[in-house]
C-alpha positions in Angstrom: 33.5 -19.4 2.5 31.6 -16.5 4.7 34.8 -14.6 5.8 34.7 -13.2 1.8 30.6 -13.4 1.8 29.7 -9.7 0.1 28.3 -7.1 1.9 25.1 -6.8 0.4 23.2 -4.7 2.5 25.1 -1.6 1.5 24.3 -2.0 -2.4 20.9 -0.3 -3.6 17.9 -2.0 -5.1 19.3 -1.3 -9.2 22.3 -3.3 -8.4 20.9 -6.2 -6.7 18.1 -7.1 -8.6 21.0 -8.4 -11.6 22.6 -11.1 -9.2 18.7 -11.6 -7.9 18.8 -12.9 -11.9 22.2 -14.5 -11.4 21.1 -16.5 -8.5 22.4 -15.3 -6.0 20.5 -16.6 -2.6 21.7 -13.7 -0.2 20.8 -10.6 -2.4 17.5 -11.8 -2.9 16.9 -12.5 0.8 18.3 -8.9 1.3 15.5 -7.6 -1.4 13.6 -9.7 0.6 13.8 -8.3 4.1 13.7 -4.1 2.7 10.5 -5.2 1.1 8.5 -8.2 2.3 7.1 -5.9 4.8 5.4 -2.9 2.5 4.6 -4.7 0.0 2.3 -7.4 2.6 0.7 -3.9 3.8 0.3 -2.7 0.3 -1.7 -6.1 -0.8 -3.5 -6.0 3.1 -4.8 -2.8 2.0 -5.6 -3.2 -1.9 -7.4 -6.8 -1.5 -9.8 -5.6 2.0 -8.1 -6.9 4.6 -7.8 -10.2 3.6 -4.4 -11.5 6.0 -4.3 -14.8 3.5 -4.8 -13.8 0.6 -2.0 -10.3 1.5 0.5 -13.2 2.3 0.0 -15.6 -0.5 0.0 -12.7 -2.9 3.2 -10.8 -1.3 4.6 -14.5 -1.9 3.5 -14.2 -5.6 5.2 -11.8 -5.7 8.8 -12.4 -5.2 8.1 -15.5 -7.3 7.6 -13.1 -10.2 10.6 -11.1 -9.2 12.9 -13.6 -9.4 11.1 -14.9 -12.6 11.9 -10.9 -14.4 15.0 -9.6 -12.9 16.8 -10.6 -15.1 14.1 -8.1 -17.7 15.3 -5.4 -14.8 15.7 -2.2 -16.3 18.2 -0.1 -14.2 18.1 2.9 -15.3 14.7 2.7 -14.1 13.4 3.3 -10.3 13.5 -0.7 -8.0 10.4 0.7 -6.5 8.0 1.7 -9.7 9.1 -1.9 -11.1 8.4 -3.7 -8.2 4.8 -1.5 -7.4 3.7 -1.8 -10.7 3.6 -5.6 -10.6 1.9 -5.9 -7.6 -0.2 -3.2 -9.2 -0.7 -5.1 -12.4 -1.3 -7.9 -9.8 -4.4 -6.6 -7.9 -6.2 -5.2 -11.3 -5.7 -8.9 -12.2 -7.6 -10.2 -9.6 -10.4 -7.7 -9.5 -11.5 -8.9 -13.1 -10.9 -12.2 -12.1 -13.6 -12.3 -8.7 -17.3 -12.2 -11.1 -18.4 -10.9 -7.4 -16.5 -8.3 -6.3 -19.2 -5.6 -5.8 -21.0 -7.6 -3.3 -18.0 -8.4 -1.8 -16.8 -5.2 -1.8 -20.3 -4.1 0.0 -20.4 -6.9 2.6 -16.7 -5.6 3.7 -17.7 -2.3 4.0 -20.6 -3.1 6.0 -18.7 -5.7 8.9 -15.7 -2.8 8.8 -18.6 0.0 9.6 -20.2 -1.8 12.3 -16.4 -3.3 14.9 -15.7 0.6 14.8 -17.6 2.7 17.0 -16.9 6.5 17.7 -18.6 7.5 20.7 -18.9 11.3 20.1 -19.7 13.8 22.6 -22.2 16.7 22.9 -21.2 19.3 20.5 -21.0 15.9 18.1 -16.9 16.0 18.3 -14.6 13.2 19.5 -14.2 13.3 23.2 -10.8 14.9 23.9 -9.2 11.6 25.4 -10.1 9.7 22.9 -6.3 7.8 21.7 -5.0 7.6 19.0 -5.6 3.7 18.5 -8.8 4.8 17.7 -8.6 7.5 15.3 -6.2 4.8 13.7 -8.7 2.8 12.8 -11.3 4.8 11.5 -8.7 6.4 9.6 -8.4 2.6 7.9 -11.6 2.7 7.8 -12.4 5.3 5.1 -9.8 4.4 3.8 -10.7 1.2 2.7 -13.4 2.6 1.5 -12.3 4.8 -1.3 -12.5 2.7 -4.9 -9.4 0.5 -5.4 -8.1 3.0 -8.0 -8.3 6.0 -5.6 -6.8 4.0 -2.7 -4.0 2.4 -4.7 -3.0 6.4 -5.5 -3.1 7.7 -1.4 -1.3 4.4 -0.6 1.7 4.9 -2.7 1.6 8.8 -2.2 1.4 9.4 1.6 2.1 5.7 3.1 5.2 5.3 0.5 6.1 9.1 0.0 6.2 8.3 -4.0 6.5 11.7 -5.9 3.0 11.8 -8.7 5.1 10.7 -11.5 7.0 7.5 -10.1 2.6 6.8 -9.2 1.7 7.9 -13.0 4.5 5.3 -13.7 3.3 2.6 -11.8 0.0 3.0 -12.7 0.2 4.0 -16.6 -2.3 6.6 -16.4 -2.0 10.9 -16.8 0.0 12.7 -13.9 -3.0 15.0 -13.8 -5.5 11.9 -13.1 -2.9 11.1 -10.3 -3.2 14.6 -8.9 -7.6 14.2 -9.8 -7.5 11.1 -8.0 -5.8 12.2 -5.0 -7.8 15.5 -4.9 -10.9 12.9 -4.8 -8.9 11.0 -1.7 -8.6 13.7 0.3 -12.1 15.5 -0.1 -13.5 12.0 1.1 -11.2 11.3 4.0 -12.0 15.4 5.3 -15.6 14.4 4.9 -15.5 10.5 6.5 -12.7 12.0 9.2 -14.8 15.4 10.2 -15.5 14.2 13.8 -12.2 14.5 14.6 -11.1 18.4 15.7 -8.1 19.5 13.8 -6.1 20.4 16.6 -7.3 17.0 18.1 -4.5 15.0 16.9 -1.5 15.0 15.5 -2.1 12.8 11.8 1.7 12.8 10.5 2.4 10.8 13.1 -0.6 8.2 12.3 1.1 5.0 10.4 -1.5 5.1 7.5 
């Protein structure tokens, strides 16, 4: 009876997954609602803004969640486990695409042609340039990062994960993660140099 239905919305992720493993549909629906949007955003950014593939990968990810939920170690953090699966899916996709580099170059050219940045005489952006354009320009800059660097950036600054968590997800040393993040920030700083430091409150921009 619905009256006795458990309120899984209050359960932690780590408590939900064992229930998902047992086939509790409501528990899975709660878990899906928590992460579907975030994972779709992740795949969209990692798969060159391909909406169709992002949708497919998101659905495939949750199929894997159901299939492997029984193997989840409750002593681990759920997000680390979930993003580890997603990261491996992307790596497998990169390996599968024999024409990956060529595809990437074409994509970058298309993005560059769709974003026009009107600079003033000083070489900076006009004061009245809106945040939406900054967001589009930032998205372009992020998309031009190499996949490994882009993933580190998204996990750190979009998902607000710690260096240790990212290290666990990507299965590489923390020093490597720090190095990649340093490179990302330096690269993005160069690409976004046309923006005055006080032009936008970048903390308010959704990555």
